[in-house]
Every structure is written in structure tokens, then in C-alpha cells.
PDB file with one MODEL, atoms N, CA, C and O in Angstrom:
MODEL        1
ATOM      1  N   MET A   1       0.842  -1.181   0.000  1.00  0.00           N
ATOM      2  CA  MET A   1       0.000   0.000   0.000  1.00  0.00           C
ATOM      3  C   MET A   1       0.888   1.246   0.000  1.00  0.00           C
ATOM      4  O   MET A   1       1.850   1.327   0.764  1.00  0.00           O
ATOM      5  N   ALA A   2       0.565   2.206  -0.851  1.00  0.00           N
ATOM      6  CA  ALA A   2       1.357   3.438  -0.946  1.00  0.00           C
ATOM      7  C   ALA A   2       1.141   4.306   0.286  1.00  0.00           C
ATOM      8  O   ALA A   2       0.033   4.423   0.807  1.00  0.00           O
ATOM      9  N   ARG A   3       2.218   4.901   0.725  1.00  0.00           N
ATOM     10  CA  ARG A   3       2.171   5.786   1.878  1.00  0.00           C
ATOM     11  C   ARG A   3       1.623   7.153   1.466  1.00  0.00           C
ATOM     12  O   ARG A   3       2.003   7.680   0.420  1.00  0.00           O
ATOM     13  N   LYS A   4       0.745   7.725   2.267  1.00  0.00           N
ATOM     14  CA  LYS A   4       0.197   9.046   1.980  1.00  0.00           C
ATOM     15  C   LYS A   4       1.244  10.100   2.317  1.00  0.00           C
ATOM     16  O   LYS A   4       1.753  10.151   3.436  1.00  0.00           O
ATOM     17  N   ARG A   5       1.560  10.942   1.331  1.00  0.00           N
ATOM     18  CA  ARG A   5       2.495  12.038   1.572  1.00  0.00           C
ATOM     19  C   ARG A   5       1.804  13.107   2.395  1.00  0.00           C
ATOM     20  O   ARG A   5       0.617  13.376   2.210  1.00  0.00           O
ATOM     21  N   LYS A   6       2.542  13.708   3.294  1.00  0.00           N
ATOM     22  CA  LYS A   6       1.999  14.750   4.168  1.00  0.00           C
ATOM     23  C   LYS A   6       2.669  16.077   3.877  1.00  0.00           C
ATOM     24  O   LYS A   6       3.767  16.126   3.322  1.00  0.00           O
ATOM     25  N   GLY A   7       2.006  17.136   4.251  1.00  0.00           N
ATOM     26  CA  GLY A   7       2.596  18.457   4.206  1.00  0.00           C
ATOM     27  C   GLY A   7       3.582  18.606   5.350  1.00  0.00           C
ATOM     28  O   GLY A   7       3.774  17.682   6.140  1.00  0.00           O
ATOM     29  N   MET A   8       4.202  19.766   5.435  1.00  0.00           N
ATOM     30  CA  MET A   8       5.187  20.024   6.479  1.00  0.00           C
ATOM     31  C   MET A   8       4.989  21.422   7.060  1.00  0.00           C
ATOM     32  O   MET A   8       4.424  22.313   6.426  1.00  0.00           O
ATOM     33  N   ILE A   9       5.472  21.574   8.277  1.00  0.00           N
ATOM     34  CA  ILE A   9       5.562  22.884   8.909  1.00  0.00           C
ATOM     35  C   ILE A   9       6.999  23.347   8.703  1.00  0.00           C
ATOM     36  O   ILE A   9       7.935  22.611   9.018  1.00  0.00           O
ATOM     37  N   ILE A  10       7.188  24.576   8.170  1.00  0.00           N
ATOM     38  CA  ILE A  10       8.531  25.121   8.029  1.00  0.00           C
ATOM     39  C   ILE A  10       8.683  26.314   8.971  1.00  0.00           C
ATOM     40  O   ILE A  10       7.696  26.922   9.387  1.00  0.00           O
ATOM     41  N   LYS A  11       9.919  26.635   9.296  1.00  0.00           N
ATOM     42  CA  LYS A  11      10.201  27.731  10.229  1.00  0.00           C
ATOM     43  C   LYS A  11      11.325  28.589   9.674  1.00  0.00           C
ATOM     44  O   LYS A  11      12.305  28.065   9.144  1.00  0.00           O
ATOM     45  N   ASN A  12      11.192  29.909   9.792  1.00  0.00           N
ATOM     46  CA  ASN A  12      12.236  30.848   9.397  1.00  0.00           C
ATOM     47  C   ASN A  12      13.310  30.856  10.478  1.00  0.00           C
ATOM     48  O   ASN A  12      13.040  31.218  11.623  1.00  0.00           O
ATOM     49  N   THR A  13      14.512  30.463  10.121  1.00  0.00           N
ATOM     50  CA  THR A  13      15.609  30.418  11.087  1.00  0.00           C
ATOM     51  C   THR A  13      16.515  31.642  10.980  1.00  0.00           C
ATOM     52  O   THR A  13      17.547  31.708  11.649  1.00  0.00           O
ATOM     53  N   ASN A  14      16.135  32.618  10.138  1.00  0.00           N
ATOM     54  CA  ASN A  14      16.902  33.855   9.994  1.00  0.00           C
ATOM     55  C   ASN A  14      16.474  34.883  11.032  1.00  0.00           C
ATOM     56  O   ASN A  14      15.459  34.718  11.709  1.00  0.00           O
ATOM     57  N   ASP A  15      17.257  35.939  11.145  1.00  0.00           N
ATOM     58  CA  ASP A  15      16.887  37.040  12.041  1.00  0.00           C
ATOM     59  C   ASP A  15      16.192  38.162  11.276  1.00  0.00           C
ATOM     60  O   ASP A  15      16.014  39.259  11.805  1.00  0.00           O
ATOM     61  N   ARG A  16      15.800  37.890  10.031  1.00  0.00           N
ATOM     62  CA  ARG A  16      15.024  38.858   9.244  1.00  0.00           C
ATOM     63  C   ARG A  16      13.954  38.092   8.467  1.00  0.00           C
ATOM     64  O   ARG A  16      14.056  36.875   8.310  1.00  0.00           O
ATOM     65  N   PRO A  17      12.921  38.800   7.978  1.00  0.00           N
ATOM     66  CA  PRO A  17      11.842  38.118   7.254  1.00  0.00           C
ATOM     67  C   PRO A  17      12.352  37.406   6.003  1.00  0.00           C
ATOM     68  O   PRO A  17      13.335  37.824   5.391  1.00  0.00           O
ATOM     69  N   VAL A  18      11.669  36.330   5.639  1.00  0.00           N
ATOM     70  CA  VAL A  18      12.003  35.556   4.447  1.00  0.00           C
ATOM     71  C   VAL A  18      10.735  35.437   3.608  1.00  0.00           C
ATOM     72  O   VAL A  18       9.660  35.144   4.131  1.00  0.00           O
ATOM     73  N   THR A  19      10.870  35.666   2.297  1.00  0.00           N
ATOM     74  CA  THR A  19       9.764  35.465   1.363  1.00  0.00           C
ATOM     75  C   THR A  19      10.146  34.356   0.400  1.00  0.00           C
ATOM     76  O   THR A  19      11.172  34.430  -0.276  1.00  0.00           O
ATOM     77  N   ILE A  20       9.315  33.329   0.344  1.00  0.00           N
ATOM     78  CA  ILE A  20       9.540  32.192  -0.544  1.00  0.00           C
ATOM     79  C   ILE A  20       8.451  32.235  -1.613  1.00  0.00           C
ATOM     80  O   ILE A  20       7.270  32.075  -1.305  1.00  0.00           O
ATOM     81  N   GLU A  21       8.844  32.450  -2.858  1.00  0.00           N
ATOM     82  CA  GLU A  21       7.885  32.535  -3.975  1.00  0.00           C
ATOM     83  C   GLU A  21       7.655  31.136  -4.540  1.00  0.00           C
ATOM     84  O   GLU A  21       8.264  30.748  -5.536  1.00  0.00           O
ATOM     85  N   LEU A  22       6.768  30.386  -3.888  1.00  0.00           N
ATOM     86  CA  LEU A  22       6.421  29.050  -4.369  1.00  0.00           C
ATOM     87  C   LEU A  22       5.605  29.179  -5.644  1.00  0.00           C
ATOM     88  O   LEU A  22       5.064  30.250  -5.920  1.00  0.00           O
ATOM     89  N   SER A  23       5.505  28.120  -6.418  1.00  0.00           N
ATOM     90  CA  SER A  23       4.716  28.172  -7.648  1.00  0.00           C
ATOM     91  C   SER A  23       3.228  28.330  -7.343  1.00  0.00           C
ATOM     92  O   SER A  23       2.476  28.816  -8.187  1.00  0.00           O
ATOM     93  N   THR A  24       2.796  27.929  -6.153  1.00  0.00           N
ATOM     94  CA  THR A  24       1.389  28.012  -5.775  1.00  0.00           C
ATOM     95  C   THR A  24       1.011  29.309  -5.082  1.00  0.00           C
ATOM     96  O   THR A  24      -0.123  29.772  -5.200  1.00  0.00           O
ATOM     97  N   ARG A  25       1.974  29.908  -4.348  1.00  0.00           N
ATOM     98  CA  ARG A  25       1.685  31.118  -3.564  1.00  0.00           C
ATOM     99  C   ARG A  25       2.972  31.625  -2.940  1.00  0.00           C
ATOM    100  O   ARG A  25       3.924  30.863  -2.773  1.00  0.00           O
ATOM    101  N   PRO A  26       3.011  32.912  -2.590  1.00  0.00           N
ATOM    102  CA  PRO A  26       4.170  33.400  -1.834  1.00  0.00           C
ATOM    103  C   PRO A  26       3.981  33.064  -0.346  1.00  0.00           C
ATOM    104  O   PRO A  26       2.868  33.127   0.176  1.00  0.00           O
ATOM    105  N   VAL A  27       5.061  32.715   0.312  1.00  0.00           N
ATOM    106  CA  VAL A  27       5.039  32.456   1.754  1.00  0.00           C
ATOM    107  C   VAL A  27       5.994  33.454   2.398  1.00  0.00           C
ATOM    108  O   VAL A  27       7.189  33.460   2.101  1.00  0.00           O
ATOM    109  N   VAL A  28       5.463  34.297   3.279  1.00  0.00           N
ATOM    110  CA  VAL A  28       6.263  35.298   3.974  1.00  0.00           C
ATOM    111  C   VAL A  28       6.343  34.879   5.433  1.00  0.00           C
ATOM    112  O   VAL A  28       5.325  34.684   6.096  1.00  0.00           O
ATOM    113  N   LEU A  29       7.579  34.744   5.922  1.00  0.00           N
ATOM    114  CA  LEU A  29       7.800  34.320   7.303  1.00  0.00           C
ATOM    115  C   LEU A  29       8.601  35.374   8.052  1.00  0.00           C
ATOM    116  O   LEU A  29       9.679  35.774   7.612  1.00  0.00           O
ATOM    117  N   SER A  30       8.074  35.818   9.174  1.00  0.00           N
ATOM    118  CA  SER A  30       8.841  36.710  10.039  1.00  0.00           C
ATOM    119  C   SER A  30       9.907  35.880  10.755  1.00  0.00           C
ATOM    120  O   SER A  30       9.826  34.652  10.746  1.00  0.00           O
ATOM    121  N   PRO A  31      10.904  36.517  11.376  1.00  0.00           N
ATOM    122  CA  PRO A  31      11.920  35.745  12.095  1.00  0.00           C
ATOM    123  C   PRO A  31      11.269  34.810  13.123  1.00  0.00           C
ATOM    124  O   PRO A  31      10.490  35.251  13.968  1.00  0.00           O
ATOM    125  N   GLY A  32      11.591  33.541  13.040  1.00  0.00           N
ATOM    126  CA  GLY A  32      11.023  32.549  13.944  1.00  0.00           C
ATOM    127  C   GLY A  32       9.624  32.101  13.567  1.00  0.00           C
ATOM    128  O   GLY A  32       9.058  31.230  14.227  1.00  0.00           O
ATOM    129  N   GLY A  33       9.047  32.686  12.505  1.00  0.00           N
ATOM    130  CA  GLY A  33       7.689  32.359  12.090  1.00  0.00           C
ATOM    131  C   GLY A  33       7.592  30.981  11.470  1.00  0.00           C
ATOM    132  O   GLY A  33       8.559  30.473  10.903  1.00  0.00           O
ATOM    133  N   GLU A  34       6.418  30.381  11.581  1.00  0.00           N
ATOM    134  CA  GLU A  34       6.159  29.061  11.019  1.00  0.00           C
ATOM    135  C   GLU A  34       4.986  29.120  10.058  1.00  0.00           C
ATOM    136  O   GLU A  34       4.116  29.982  10.183  1.00  0.00           O
ATOM    137  N   GLU A  35       4.963  28.188   9.084  1.00  0.00           N
ATOM    138  CA  GLU A  35       3.883  28.111   8.097  1.00  0.00           C
ATOM    139  C   GLU A  35       3.698  26.661   7.677  1.00  0.00           C
ATOM    140  O   GLU A  35       4.666  25.907   7.580  1.00  0.00           O
ATOM    141  N   SER A  36       2.459  26.276   7.431  1.00  0.00           N
ATOM    142  CA  SER A  36       2.136  24.953   6.908  1.00  0.00           C
ATOM    143  C   SER A  36       2.251  24.965   5.393  1.00  0.00           C
ATOM    144  O   SER A  36       1.850  25.928   4.738  1.00  0.00           O
ATOM    145  N   LEU A  37       2.798  23.893   4.842  1.00  0.00           N
ATOM    146  CA  LEU A  37       2.885  23.712   3.390  1.00  0.00           C
ATOM    147  C   LEU A  37       2.210  22.406   3.021  1.00  0.00           C
ATOM    148  O   LEU A  37       2.225  21.447   3.792  1.00  0.00           O
ATOM    149  N   THR A  38       1.619  22.374   1.837  1.00  0.00           N
ATOM    150  CA  THR A  38       1.019  21.133   1.351  1.00  0.00           C
ATOM    151  C   THR A  38       2.125  20.166   0.933  1.00  0.00           C
ATOM    152  O   THR A  38       3.284  20.558   0.795  1.00  0.00           O
ATOM    153  N   ALA A  39       1.761  18.911   0.735  1.00  0.00           N
ATOM    154  CA  ALA A  39       2.732  17.907   0.294  1.00  0.00           C
ATOM    155  C   ALA A  39       3.348  18.305  -1.045  1.00  0.00           C
ATOM    156  O   ALA A  39       4.547  18.115  -1.251  1.00  0.00           O
ATOM    157  N   ASP A  40       2.544  18.856  -1.960  1.00  0.00           N
ATOM    158  CA  ASP A  40       3.076  19.294  -3.253  1.00  0.00           C
ATOM    159  C   ASP A  40       4.018  20.491  -3.109  1.00  0.00           C
ATOM    160  O   ASP A  40       5.034  20.563  -3.799  1.00  0.00           O
ATOM    161  N   GLU A  41       3.687  21.432  -2.216  1.00  0.00           N
ATOM    162  CA  GLU A  41       4.550  22.599  -2.016  1.00  0.00           C
ATOM    163  C   GLU A  41       5.910  22.209  -1.444  1.00  0.00           C
ATOM    164  O   GLU A  41       6.915  22.863  -1.724  1.00  0.00           O
ATOM    165  N   VAL A  42       5.942  21.145  -0.646  1.00  0.00           N
ATOM    166  CA  VAL A  42       7.206  20.689  -0.057  1.00  0.00           C
ATOM    167  C   VAL A  42       8.197  20.280  -1.154  1.00  0.00           C
ATOM    168  O   VAL A  42       9.409  20.363  -0.956  1.00  0.00           O
ATOM    169  N   LYS A  43       7.683  19.839  -2.309  1.00  0.00           N
ATOM    170  CA  LYS A  43       8.553  19.418  -3.415  1.00  0.00           C
ATOM    171  C   LYS A  43       8.986  20.583  -4.305  1.00  0.00           C
ATOM    172  O   LYS A  43       9.770  20.376  -5.231  1.00  0.00           O
ATOM    173  N   ASP A  44       8.505  21.792  -4.055  1.00  0.00           N
ATOM    174  CA  ASP A  44       8.810  22.952  -4.894  1.00  0.00           C
ATOM    175  C   ASP A  44      10.315  23.242  -4.878  1.00  0.00           C
ATOM    176  O   ASP A  44      10.901  23.345  -3.800  1.00  0.00           O
ATOM    177  N   PRO A  45      10.958  23.375  -6.056  1.00  0.00           N
ATOM    178  CA  PRO A  45      12.403  23.616  -6.116  1.00  0.00           C
ATOM    179  C   PRO A  45      12.844  24.912  -5.428  1.00  0.00           C
ATOM    180  O   PRO A  45      13.963  24.996  -4.924  1.00  0.00           O
ATOM    181  N   VAL A  46      11.971  25.915  -5.407  1.00  0.00           N
ATOM    182  CA  VAL A  46      12.317  27.176  -4.733  1.00  0.00           C
ATOM    183  C   VAL A  46      12.471  26.927  -3.233  1.00  0.00           C
ATOM    184  O   VAL A  46      13.404  27.438  -2.614  1.00  0.00           O
ATOM    185  N   LEU A  47      11.568  26.150  -2.650  1.00  0.00           N
ATOM    186  CA  LEU A  47      11.681  25.811  -1.230  1.00  0.00           C
ATOM    187  C   LEU A  47      12.962  25.038  -0.979  1.00  0.00           C
ATOM    188  O   LEU A  47      13.650  25.276   0.014  1.00  0.00           O
ATOM    189  N   ARG A  48      13.285  24.116  -1.870  1.00  0.00           N
ATOM    190  CA  ARG A  48      14.505  23.308  -1.714  1.00  0.00           C
ATOM    191  C   ARG A  48      15.751  24.196  -1.606  1.00  0.00           C
ATOM    192  O   ARG A  48      16.658  23.908  -0.826  1.00  0.00           O
ATOM    193  N   GLU A  49      15.785  25.272  -2.392  1.00  0.00           N
ATOM    194  CA  GLU A  49      16.921  26.206  -2.311  1.00  0.00           C
ATOM    195  C   GLU A  49      17.006  26.852  -0.929  1.00  0.00           C
ATOM    196  O   GLU A  49      18.091  26.953  -0.357  1.00  0.00           O
ATOM    197  N   PHE A  50      15.873  27.288  -0.395  1.00  0.00           N
ATOM    198  CA  PHE A  50      15.855  27.900   0.934  1.00  0.00           C
ATOM    199  C   PHE A  50      16.275  26.900   2.006  1.00  0.00           C
ATOM    200  O   PHE A  50      16.932  27.270   2.979  1.00  0.00           O
ATOM    201  N   LEU A  51      15.897  25.633   1.830  1.00  0.00           N
ATOM    202  CA  LEU A  51      16.303  24.600   2.781  1.00  0.00           C
ATOM    203  C   LEU A  51      17.807  24.344   2.712  1.00  0.00           C
ATOM    204  O   LEU A  51      18.448  24.131   3.741  1.00  0.00           O
ATOM    205  N   GLN A  52      18.370  24.365   1.506  1.00  0.00           N
ATOM    206  CA  GLN A  52      19.803  24.092   1.353  1.00  0.00           C
ATOM    207  C   GLN A  52      20.669  25.161   2.003  1.00  0.00           C
ATOM    208  O   GLN A  52      21.714  24.848   2.574  1.00  0.00           O
ATOM    209  N   VAL A  53      20.247  26.422   1.923  1.00  0.00           N
ATOM    210  CA  VAL A  53      21.041  27.491   2.548  1.00  0.00           C
ATOM    211  C   VAL A  53      20.631  27.725   3.997  1.00  0.00           C
ATOM    212  O   VAL A  53      21.110  28.649   4.656  1.00  0.00           O
ATOM    213  N   ARG A  54      19.739  26.871   4.474  1.00  0.00           N
ATOM    214  CA  ARG A  54      19.255  26.899   5.852  1.00  0.00           C
ATOM    215  C   ARG A  54      18.576  28.203   6.234  1.00  0.00           C
ATOM    216  O   ARG A  54      18.634  28.629   7.388  1.00  0.00           O
ATOM    217  N   ALA A  55      17.925  28.840   5.252  1.00  0.00           N
ATOM    218  CA  ALA A  55      17.116  30.027   5.535  1.00  0.00           C
ATOM    219  C   ALA A  55      15.832  29.619   6.258  1.00  0.00           C
ATOM    220  O   ALA A  55      15.297  30.370   7.074  1.00  0.00           O
ATOM    221  N   VAL A  56      15.349  28.415   5.941  1.00  0.00           N
ATOM    222  CA  VAL A  56      14.202  27.836   6.630  1.00  0.00           C
ATOM    223  C   VAL A  56      14.523  26.377   6.931  1.00  0.00           C
ATOM    224  O   VAL A  56      15.381  25.765   6.295  1.00  0.00           O
ATOM    225  N   THR A  57      13.819  25.844   7.906  1.00  0.00           N
ATOM    226  CA  THR A  57      13.981  24.429   8.243  1.00  0.00           C
ATOM    227  C   THR A  57      12.606  23.774   8.310  1.00  0.00           C
ATOM    228  O   THR A  57      11.598  24.443   8.538  1.00  0.00           O
ATOM    229  N   ILE A  58      12.578  22.472   8.112  1.00  0.00           N
ATOM    230  CA  ILE A  58      11.343  21.718   8.299  1.00  0.00           C
ATOM    231  C   ILE A  58      11.248  21.369   9.776  1.00  0.00           C
ATOM    232  O   ILE A  58      12.174  20.797  10.350  1.00  0.00           O
ATOM    233  N   VAL A  59      10.132  21.716  10.377  1.00  0.00           N
ATOM    234  CA  VAL A  59       9.929  21.469  11.799  1.00  0.00           C
ATOM    235  C   VAL A  59       9.400  20.060  12.023  1.00  0.00           C
ATOM    236  O   VAL A  59       9.941  19.294  12.821  1.00  0.00           O
ATOM    237  N   ARG A  60       8.313  19.731  11.290  1.00  0.00           N
ATOM    238  CA  ARG A  60       7.685  18.418  11.450  1.00  0.00           C
ATOM    239  C   ARG A  60       6.604  18.265  10.398  1.00  0.00           C
ATOM    240  O   ARG A  60       6.214  19.245   9.763  1.00  0.00           O
ATOM    241  N   PRO A  61       6.111  17.041  10.205  1.00  0.00           N
ATOM    242  CA  PRO A  61       4.975  16.848   9.302  1.00  0.00           C
ATOM    243  C   PRO A  61       3.719  17.502   9.892  1.00  0.00           C
ATOM    244  O   PRO A  61       3.598  17.651  11.109  1.00  0.00           O
ATOM    245  N   THR A  62       2.801  17.884   9.026  1.00  0.00           N
ATOM    246  CA  THR A  62       1.535  18.433   9.496  1.00  0.00           C
ATOM    247  C   THR A  62       0.641  17.318  10.012  1.00  0.00           C
ATOM    248  O   THR A  62       0.731  16.174   9.566  1.00  0.00           O
ATOM    249  N   THR A  63      -0.217  17.664  10.949  1.00  0.00           N
ATOM    250  CA  THR A  63      -1.230  16.717  11.423  1.00  0.00           C
ATOM    251  C   THR A  63      -2.378  16.722  10.419  1.00  0.00           C
ATOM    252  O   THR A  63      -2.453  17.602   9.561  1.00  0.00           O
ATOM    253  N   ASP A  64      -3.262  15.749  10.523  1.00  0.00           N
ATOM    254  CA  ASP A  64      -4.428  15.711   9.643  1.00  0.00           C
ATOM    255  C   ASP A  64      -5.265  16.979   9.801  1.00  0.00           C
ATOM    256  O   ASP A  64      -5.756  17.522   8.812  1.00  0.00           O
ATOM    257  N   ALA A  65      -5.429  17.449  11.024  1.00  0.00           N
ATOM    258  CA  ALA A  65      -6.216  18.661  11.274  1.00  0.00           C
ATOM    259  C   ALA A  65      -5.544  19.884  10.650  1.00  0.00           C
ATOM    260  O   ALA A  65      -6.223  20.736  10.079  1.00  0.00           O
ATOM    261  N   GLU A  66      -4.224  19.979  10.754  1.00  0.00           N
ATOM    262  CA  GLU A  66      -3.497  21.099  10.145  1.00  0.00           C
ATOM    263  C   GLU A  66      -3.610  21.068   8.624  1.00  0.00           C
ATOM    264  O   GLU A  66      -3.762  22.108   7.984  1.00  0.00           O
ATOM    265  N   GLU A  67      -3.534  19.869   8.051  1.00  0.00           N
ATOM    266  CA  GLU A  67      -3.671  19.736   6.592  1.00  0.00           C
ATOM    267  C   GLU A  67      -5.060  20.179   6.139  1.00  0.00           C
ATOM    268  O   GLU A  67      -5.191  20.889   5.141  1.00  0.00           O
ATOM    269  N   GLU A  68      -6.079  19.771   6.856  1.00  0.00           N
ATOM    270  CA  GLU A  68      -7.447  20.166   6.502  1.00  0.00           C
ATOM    271  C   GLU A  68      -7.620  21.675   6.631  1.00  0.00           C
ATOM    272  O   GLU A  68      -8.240  22.300   5.771  1.00  0.00           O
ATOM    273  N   SER A  69      -7.085  22.262   7.684  1.00  0.00           N
ATOM    274  CA  SER A  69      -7.158  23.706   7.879  1.00  0.00           C
ATOM    275  C   SER A  69      -6.435  24.447   6.756  1.00  0.00           C
ATOM    276  O   SER A  69      -6.939  25.452   6.255  1.00  0.00           O
ATOM    277  N   LEU A  70      -5.268  23.962   6.360  1.00  0.00           N
ATOM    278  CA  LEU A  70      -4.508  24.587   5.277  1.00  0.00           C
ATOM    279  C   LEU A  70      -5.275  24.478   3.960  1.00  0.00           C
ATOM    280  O   LEU A  70      -5.368  25.458   3.221  1.00  0.00           O
ATOM    281  N   ARG A  71      -5.824  23.307   3.657  1.00  0.00           N
ATOM    282  CA  ARG A  71      -6.609  23.134   2.431  1.00  0.00           C
ATOM    283  C   ARG A  71      -7.784  24.109   2.392  1.00  0.00           C
ATOM    284  O   ARG A  71      -8.067  24.722   1.363  1.00  0.00           O
ATOM    285  N   ARG A  72      -8.459  24.240   3.529  1.00  0.00           N
ATOM    286  CA  ARG A  72      -9.598  25.152   3.617  1.00  0.00           C
ATOM    287  C   ARG A  72      -9.137  26.598   3.404  1.00  0.00           C
ATOM    288  O   ARG A  72      -9.770  27.352   2.665  1.00  0.00           O
ATOM    289  N   ARG A  73      -8.045  26.975   4.050  1.00  0.00           N
ATOM    290  CA  ARG A  73      -7.511  28.335   3.935  1.00  0.00           C
ATOM    291  C   ARG A  73      -7.101  28.654   2.502  1.00  0.00           C
ATOM    292  O   ARG A  73      -7.381  29.746   2.008  1.00  0.00           O
ATOM    293  N   LEU A  74      -6.440  27.713   1.832  1.00  0.00           N
ATOM    294  CA  LEU A  74      -6.008  27.934   0.454  1.00  0.00           C
ATOM    295  C   LEU A  74      -7.202  27.999  -0.494  1.00  0.00           C
ATOM    296  O   LEU A  74      -7.205  28.802  -1.428  1.00  0.00           O
ATOM    297  N   THR A  75      -8.211  27.169  -0.267  1.00  0.00           N
ATOM    298  CA  THR A  75      -9.415  27.190  -1.096  1.00  0.00           C
ATOM    299  C   THR A  75     -10.157  28.510  -0.924  1.00  0.00           C
ATOM    300  O   THR A  75     -10.617  29.098  -1.903  1.00  0.00           O
ATOM    301  N   GLU A  76     -10.273  28.969   0.296  1.00  0.00           N
ATOM    302  CA  GLU A  76     -10.950  30.252   0.550  1.00  0.00           C
ATOM    303  C   GLU A  76     -10.188  31.397  -0.107  1.00  0.00           C
ATOM    304  O   GLU A  76     -10.798  32.333  -0.622  1.00  0.00           O
ATOM    305  N   GLY A  77      -8.861  31.327  -0.091  1.00  0.00           N
ATOM    306  CA  GLY A  77      -8.042  32.348  -0.734  1.00  0.00           C
ATOM    307  C   GLY A  77      -8.243  32.377  -2.226  1.00  0.00           C
ATOM    308  O   GLY A  77      -8.262  33.453  -2.824  1.00  0.00           O
ATOM    309  N   GLU A  78      -8.394  31.220  -2.847  1.00  0.00           N
ATOM    310  CA  GLU A  78      -8.642  31.136  -4.284  1.00  0.00           C
ATOM    311  C   GLU A  78     -10.005  31.720  -4.624  1.00  0.00           C
ATOM    312  O   GLU A  78     -10.161  32.393  -5.643  1.00  0.00           O
ATOM    313  N   ASN A  79     -10.979  31.465  -3.782  1.00  0.00           N
ATOM    314  CA  ASN A  79     -12.333  31.957  -4.037  1.00  0.00           C
ATOM    315  C   ASN A  79     -12.467  33.453  -3.776  1.00  0.00           C
ATOM    316  O   ASN A  79     -13.347  34.105  -4.337  1.00  0.00           O
ATOM    317  N   ALA A  80     -11.600  33.997  -2.929  1.00  0.00           N
ATOM    318  CA  ALA A  80     -11.666  35.429  -2.609  1.00  0.00           C
ATOM    319  C   ALA A  80     -11.084  36.280  -3.741  1.00  0.00           C
ATOM    320  O   ALA A  80     -11.484  37.432  -3.907  1.00  0.00           O
ATOM    321  N   GLY A  81     -10.142  35.731  -4.525  1.00  0.00           N
ATOM    322  CA  GLY A  81      -9.455  36.509  -5.537  1.00  0.00           C
ATOM    323  C   GLY A  81     -10.055  36.378  -6.837  1.00  0.00           C
ATOM    324  O   GLY A  81      -9.581  36.982  -7.800  1.00  0.00           O
TER     325      GLY A  81
ENDMDL
END
């Protein structure tokens, strides 16, 4: 049985804000700020660059409730624009 891929929580490890221009949306993180990403966003090459230079780190996988909340938030954002 295939394993379900999960999203991740990322954290800004810099002492200044970081903006990550993902293909799906921009993610702006204040110093120490955290954000949920979908499983597809975790594979984004732009995020990979930020991870390699340690501008952001992966904190942990998202919980099912966090994933549902993120999906709802992203859907509402699409409908608002």
C-alpha cells in the first residue's frame, strides 16, 4: 500500500523576514515564524533552495487537522481573488 504524503511545517531560522515565492503562492515568514505547506509545495524547487542554505527548516509533518485547515484556507483564498 502506498504511503500518503503529508505536508510540512517550516520555520524561518533567519533574524530577518524571508519570502519564498512558491509556484502556488508566496510564503512570507517573520523571524522565527512558522507556516504549513502542502505535500506538493514541499517538493517545490524554490523551497529546496531555501532549505539548502538553511534560511528555513522543516519542523515536522503536518497533522491531519493542520492539513485540513490549510486546504480550507487555500481554497478560501482562491475563491476570494
